C-alpha positions as CSV (number, residue, x, y, z in Angstrom):
1,I,-64.2,-18.2,26.5
2,T,-65.1,-22.2,24.9
3,S,-64.6,-25.0,26.7
4,T,-64.3,-28.4,26.3
5,V,-65.5,-30.0,29.1
6,Q,-65.9,-33.9,30.7
7,A,-67.8,-34.1,33.2
8,N,-68.7,-36.6,36.0
9,T,-71.8,-34.6,37.8
10,K,-72.6,-37.9,40.3
11,G,-69.0,-37.9,41.3
12,G,-69.2,-34.0,41.6
13,F,-65.8,-33.8,38.8
14,S,-65.5,-32.0,35.7
15,I,-61.7,-31.2,33.4
16,V,-62.4,-28.3,31.5
17,T,-59.9,-27.5,28.9
18,Y,-59.5,-24.0,27.0
19,T,-58.0,-21.4,25.2
20,G,-57.0,-18.0,27.2
21,N,-58.2,-14.5,25.6
22,G,-56.3,-12.0,27.7
23,S,-59.4,-10.4,29.3
24,V,-60.9,-9.9,32.8
25,A,-63.7,-11.8,34.3
26,Q,-64.2,-14.5,31.1
27,S,-67.1,-16.8,31.7
28,I,-66.4,-20.9,31.4
29,G,-68.6,-23.4,31.5
30,H,-67.7,-26.1,33.3
31,G,-70.4,-29.4,32.5
32,L,-71.3,-29.1,36.5
33,S,-75.4,-28.9,37.0
34,S,-74.9,-30.7,39.4
35,G,-73.0,-28.7,41.9
36,A,-71.7,-25.3,42.0
37,P,-67.7,-26.1,41.8
38,E,-65.9,-25.7,45.0
39,F,-62.2,-26.4,44.9
40,I,-60.6,-25.4,41.3
41,L,-57.3,-26.4,40.1
42,V,-55.6,-24.1,37.0
43,K,-52.5,-24.8,34.9
44,N,-51.0,-22.9,31.9
45,R,-50.4,-26.4,30.3
46,S,-48.2,-23.8,27.2
47,Q,-45.7,-21.8,30.0
48,A,-44.2,-23.0,32.9
49,D,-46.7,-21.2,34.9
50,A,-47.9,-22.4,39.3
51,W,-51.1,-24.7,39.3
52,A,-54.0,-21.6,41.1
53,V,-56.4,-22.9,43.2
54,Y,-60.2,-21.8,44.1
55,H,-61.3,-23.3,47.3
56,V,-64.9,-21.9,48.0
57,G,-63.6,-21.4,52.1
58,T,-61.4,-18.4,51.0
59,G,-64.0,-16.9,48.5
60,N,-64.3,-15.3,45.4
61,A,-61.8,-12.3,45.9
62,A,-58.5,-14.8,47.3
63,H,-56.8,-17.2,45.5
64,L,-53.6,-20.1,46.4
65,I,-50.8,-21.4,44.3
66,L,-50.5,-24.8,45.0
67,D,-46.6,-24.4,44.3
68,T,-45.9,-22.2,47.9
69,N,-47.0,-23.0,51.2
70,A,-48.4,-19.2,50.7
71,A,-51.1,-17.7,52.8
72,Q,-53.6,-16.4,50.4
73,T,-53.9,-13.7,48.4
74,T,-56.3,-11.0,47.9
75,S,-57.0,-9.9,43.7
76,S,-59.8,-9.7,40.9
77,A,-57.3,-11.2,38.3
78,Y,-57.7,-15.0,39.6
79,W,-60.9,-15.4,39.7
80,G,-62.6,-12.1,39.0
81,S,-64.7,-11.9,42.6
82,F,-67.7,-14.1,40.9
83,T,-68.3,-16.9,42.6
84,P,-69.1,-20.3,40.6
85,T,-72.5,-21.2,39.5
86,T,-73.6,-24.5,38.4
87,T,-73.0,-24.2,34.7
88,L,-69.5,-21.4,34.8
89,F,-66.9,-20.1,36.7
90,K,-64.6,-16.8,36.4
91,V,-61.0,-16.3,35.2
92,G,-59.1,-12.6,35.3
93,N,-56.6,-11.9,33.2
94,D,-53.7,-13.3,35.5
95,H,-51.2,-14.7,33.6
96,K,-51.6,-18.7,34.8
97,L,-55.4,-18.6,34.1
98,N,-55.7,-16.7,31.2
99,A,-53.4,-15.6,29.1
100,S,-53.9,-14.5,25.4
101,S,-53.9,-17.5,23.2
102,E,-52.4,-19.7,25.9
103,N,-54.2,-23.9,26.6
104,Y,-55.0,-24.3,30.3
105,V,-56.9,-27.6,31.5
106,A,-59.0,-27.0,34.7
107,Y,-59.3,-29.1,37.1
108,L,-63.5,-29.3,39.2
109,W,-64.9,-30.3,42.0
110,H,-67.8,-30.0,44.4
111,G,-68.7,-31.8,47.5
112,V,-71.1,-35.0,46.7
113,E,-73.0,-36.1,50.4
114,G,-71.5,-38.7,51.0
115,Y,-68.2,-39.5,48.9
116,S,-66.4,-35.5,49.1
117,K,-66.2,-32.3,51.1
118,F,-64.5,-29.0,51.1
119,G,-64.5,-26.7,54.0
120,T,-63.0,-25.1,56.6
121,Y,-61.7,-25.2,60.2
122,V,-59.6,-23.4,62.6
123,G,-57.2,-24.0,64.5
124,N,-56.7,-24.2,68.4
125,A,-52.8,-25.0,68.8
126,D,-54.1,-28.0,71.3
127,A,-52.9,-32.1,70.7
128,D,-57.2,-32.6,70.9
129,G,-57.2,-30.6,68.0
130,P,-61.3,-29.9,66.1
131,F,-62.7,-32.7,64.4
132,I,-64.0,-32.1,61.4
133,Y,-67.5,-34.0,60.1
134,T,-67.6,-34.7,57.0
135,G,-70.3,-38.0,56.6
136,F,-67.4,-40.6,55.9
137,R,-64.6,-41.8,55.8
138,P,-62.0,-39.9,54.0
139,S,-59.7,-42.8,51.4
140,M,-57.7,-39.6,50.7
141,L,-57.6,-36.2,52.5
142,F,-56.1,-32.8,52.0
143,L,-55.7,-29.0,54.0
144,K,-53.2,-25.7,54.3
145,N,-53.1,-23.4,56.0
146,A,-55.1,-20.4,54.5
147,T,-54.2,-17.4,56.2
148,A,-50.4,-18.1,57.3
149,A,-48.1,-19.6,55.0
150,N,-47.8,-22.8,55.3
151,G,-47.4,-26.0,53.3
152,W,-49.9,-28.5,51.6
153,F,-50.5,-31.6,53.3
154,T,-52.2,-34.7,51.7
155,Y,-53.1,-38.0,54.0
156,D,-54.8,-41.7,53.0
157,K,-55.8,-45.0,54.4
158,E,-53.3,-47.0,52.8
159,R,-50.1,-45.5,53.4
160,D,-49.6,-46.2,57.3
161,G,-53.2,-45.7,57.5
162,L,-53.4,-46.9,60.8
163,N,-54.0,-43.9,62.9
164,G,-51.2,-41.8,65.2
165,R,-48.7,-42.8,62.1
166,N,-50.9,-41.0,58.6
167,N,-48.1,-40.1,56.9
168,T,-48.5,-37.5,54.6
169,L,-46.7,-35.5,51.5
170,S,-46.6,-31.9,50.9
171,W,-48.4,-30.9,47.3
172,Q,-45.3,-27.2,47.4
173,D,-42.6,-29.4,47.3
174,S,-40.6,-32.9,46.2
175,T,-39.9,-33.5,49.9
176,A,-40.3,-37.6,51.0
177,E,-43.1,-38.4,52.9
178,D,-43.4,-36.8,57.1
179,N,-45.0,-38.5,60.1
180,T,-44.9,-35.4,62.2
181,Y,-48.5,-33.9,61.6
182,K,-51.0,-36.2,63.0
183,L,-55.1,-37.1,62.0
184,D,-56.8,-39.9,63.0
185,I,-59.0,-40.9,60.3
186,L,-62.3,-41.6,61.5
187,S,-65.8,-43.6,59.8
188,N,-67.6,-39.5,59.9
189,G,-64.9,-37.6,59.8
190,F,-61.3,-36.3,60.4
191,K,-59.6,-35.1,64.1
192,I,-56.3,-33.6,64.3
193,R,-53.8,-34.4,66.6
194,G,-51.0,-32.2,67.4
195,S,-50.5,-28.4,68.2
196,N,-47.9,-27.7,65.3
197,N,-48.6,-24.6,63.3
198,A,-49.2,-26.8,59.8
199,H,-52.0,-28.2,60.4
200,N,-53.3,-26.7,63.6
201,Q,-51.7,-23.3,64.5
202,S,-54.3,-21.4,66.8
203,G,-56.8,-18.8,65.6
204,Q,-56.0,-20.0,61.9
205,T,-58.3,-20.9,58.7
206,F,-57.4,-24.4,57.6
207,I,-59.2,-25.4,53.9
208,Y,-59.6,-29.1,53.6
209,G,-60.8,-31.2,50.9
210,A,-62.1,-34.8,51.4
211,W,-62.5,-37.7,49.3
């Protein structure tokens, strides 16, 4: 599929627009020659479809939906069971990513040392939760329980930025900011504070992205 690309290779970010053709496992160029995308959001601009999500932590067989708190689901109709490369990613024939003659936008990121990082951690249900090393102090980060149903939670160091008071916003709904799911933003990463299932459910895998 022919794509139109705007890419910041130094920042590990590109914006891609394309028109779907309805076929399976279609290759799309993304312009990030600096690295393979690790986090992808795709939106159908022609219809009121949900946002499809790829994350390196869930792999090429699974997908998440940004508009819901659902756990990851396996389907080749999303990413064609293909791991993105430094030149392209693939979409299946799910309507959210590749319906014939409909217009799409994709936002793609990969980690850049000292600037951004995408990965996973496993919850321990302890008030002294996991520490996640990023190599820099995050200005903004998100996390999501990938293997059980729970929301997408976003933190930043500007809104009530003192640790223990890091308010969250939820990507999947319209609720106001909340102070239930605490973490510390540190000089080299972040540390989960609290045993809530939303960000520290025992044995569950959480995905994250930090900038």
